[in-house]
N, C-alpha and C positions, 0 to 999 in steps of 0.2 A: 851559507852564504849560497843564492839562486843560480842557476846558470845564467841567468842573464846577466849576473851582476859578474861572473867569471868572462864572461864571452868582452863585458863592456873593458873590462881589465885586460885580455888578450890582445885584444883589435886596440888597444889607446895609442901604438905606434904605424898602425896599419888600418886605417879606420876605412875601408874600401872594402875587407871583408872578403878579398879573393886574389886571388894569385896573380896580382897584374902590380907592374910599378907604374908609376906615373905617367909616364911619357905613353906607354900603351894605353892607361884609360883617356888620356885626351887625346889620342888618333880615333879613339872609336869612339869617342862623343861629336868628332869632328865629321865623322862618316856618318854617324845617326841625326848628327844636327848642319846641314849642308848650310843651311839661311840664317842660322842666329835669334829667329824670332818665333821657333813653333812650341807649341803645347808639348811638354812632357808629362806621361804617366810611370812610375814606377812601381809595379805590383811587387812587393816584398821590400819594403824600400831599407826596412833598419833603421839606421840614423841618417839615411838621405844622402851620403856621402854624394853618391852619382848626381843626383839633382843639385848639391851646393856646389860642387866645381861648374855643374852646367852653366847654372845661375850667375854665378861669380864671375865669370868672363862673357856672356850675354845677357847687358841689360835688359834686352826687348825680350828674353825667353819667360815662359808661366810655366810651373810644375805643381805636379801634385806626388801625394805618394801616400802610399796604405802599407799599412803593418799592424800586426796584432800588438805588438809591446808599447806599450805606454811609454816605459823605462828610453826607449830608441827613440821615440816620438819625441818625448820631452826633449833628450838630447840634440835633435836636428833642430827642434824650435828656439832653442837656446844657440846652436850656432848660426841659425838663417838671421837671429837678431843681432850676433856679434859682426856678421856679415853685410849687414843692412839687405836682404833680399826677403827679411821676412813676407815682406808683403806682396810678393811673386810668389810665394810656397803655399798652399792649401795643404796637410797631412789629414789622414782620414784611418782611424783606430779599427780595424774590422782585418776579416781574413780577406787575402786579396783574391781567394778563387769566388768568395760575395762580393766583391764589389760590382756596382749596377755602373753601366755604360752611360753615366751624365753629359755627354759629349764623345767627339771624337779627337783622339789626341795624335800628332804626326808623329811622335816617338813613343814606342811605348819600350821601357827598359824591365828585365827582370833577368839577372845574374847570379846566377849560385841560388835560386830560390826555387827552383822547378819542382822539388818536394812537396810546394803548398798546392801544385794541380792535379799532383799524380804523375808526373814525367813529364819530359820535353814536348812531345805534341800535343797534350792536353794542355801546356802553357802555351804553346801558339796558338793555338786554338782561342782561347782567352783574350790572349794580344787581338788576336783578330776582331772580335768584339769590339776592341775600342780602337780600333786602329782610323784615321782619316785615310779617305781616297787619296793615294802614292806616298802614304806615310810609312815608316821605316819601325822594324823590331831589332833590339838591341839583347839579345838572349846569351846567358854563359852557362855551359855545362859541362858536366865533369865524364871522362871518358880514361877507358884500359888503354894505358901507351904502350900494354906489352898483358903478359898472362900474368893475372893477378891472383895473389894467394886467398887462400880459403878466408884468412881474416881480412884481407881487404873487401873482396866480397861482402862478410859479414858486416861490414861498416858501413860499404858505400851502396850494395845492391849489384843487381844484374845490369854492368855500364856497358857500354857498345866499344868498337874500336872506333880511331878519328875517322875511317872513313865510311864506315856506317854510319856514324852520327851525321855528318854532312850528306849523303845520299838519302837518308830518310827525312832531313828538313827538304832538300829539295823535292821529293816525292812527293811531299806534302802541301804543295803549292809555293813554294819560296825560292827568291834567286839570291844569292850573297852577293852585299856589295861591297865587306869587307869583312874580312878574318884574322884573328890573333888566336895563335897555341902559347899558351905561355911556357916563357924559356925554363929552363933548369933553374936558373939562378931566381929568376920570379917565383917558382915554386918554393924553392930553398929559402929565400928572403922570408917570402910568407909566413912559414914553419919557423922559421929562427925568429921573426917577430912577435909571434903568438906566445911562443915559448919565453923569449926572454922578456916578455912585458911581464908575463905570468909569475917568472924564477924573481925576479927584481920586486915585483909588489909583495912577494912573502917576504924578501930579507927585509924591506925597507917596514916591514909591517911584523917584527916578531914576537908582539903580545896579542895582535888582532887573535880572536877564536880561530877567525877561518883562514889562519895563514897554512896553518898544516894540510887544509883542503885544497888551496889553492897550489902550495908546492907538491900536493901529490896529483893534481890534474896536469901539471905541466911536466912531472916525471914522465906520467903515462902517456900526455897526448906527444913528446919527445920520443918513446919507446916507440908507440905504433906509425910514426910518421917512418922513424929509419928501420924499422924491423918490417911493418905492416903493408906499406903500399908508397913507399918514395920512389921507386922503382919501377912502378907499374900506373902510376896516376898522371892522367894528362886535365888539363883544361882548356877548355874554347870557348872563344868569343864570336858569335856573327853578328853583323849589322845585315840584318834581310829586308828585303820588299816582296810584294807580292807579285809571283811571275803573272805576265800578261799572257791571256790566252786567245 
């Protein structure tokens, strides 16, 4: 079974694919979309869950998403059709970093996808190229809440702490409009949902050739979370606007 297929199973009960509950997602979108008739771009959209939630509650909104996974984009198209928002959603299969600015957008989203651009500041630089005057960026990034274990650093790389992360964003010419740090409940719920979805699938498909692989993935993921980075990992979402000079 491919990594894409395993990821789809893991996120079946948590499609936002980040440690955020529904209320947090709604608040972030409210701050990112104050009018409700914006044009939105999601760089690294996956199954386009952010866009689908925004479109479903804002009938004048139009959105575009970019991702390399045809499996994820196909799922997004099906979901958009079921929600009746397909005509207002355009999806592009390509590297997010290679997507050309065909027009300006009022909100650019990149949550949990900064690796596609080589880090936080390169992601903001890419978003800036797509942003309309007065537009906003919604970005999600990991940080170290306390000193990480060597195993955690090996998995996630050299992250900053929370204060340094915010300082770097401000120094890069951005003003936070709204921020949310994932709570311990959100972090644990996300990991539990992913682990539980994998474990449940393996139990429900005992005769599937991939059952053992999925079960092993679930066990390893749970162990990494509990031993490797649960106590040190944090996740920050910011809604930003360009700083006026």
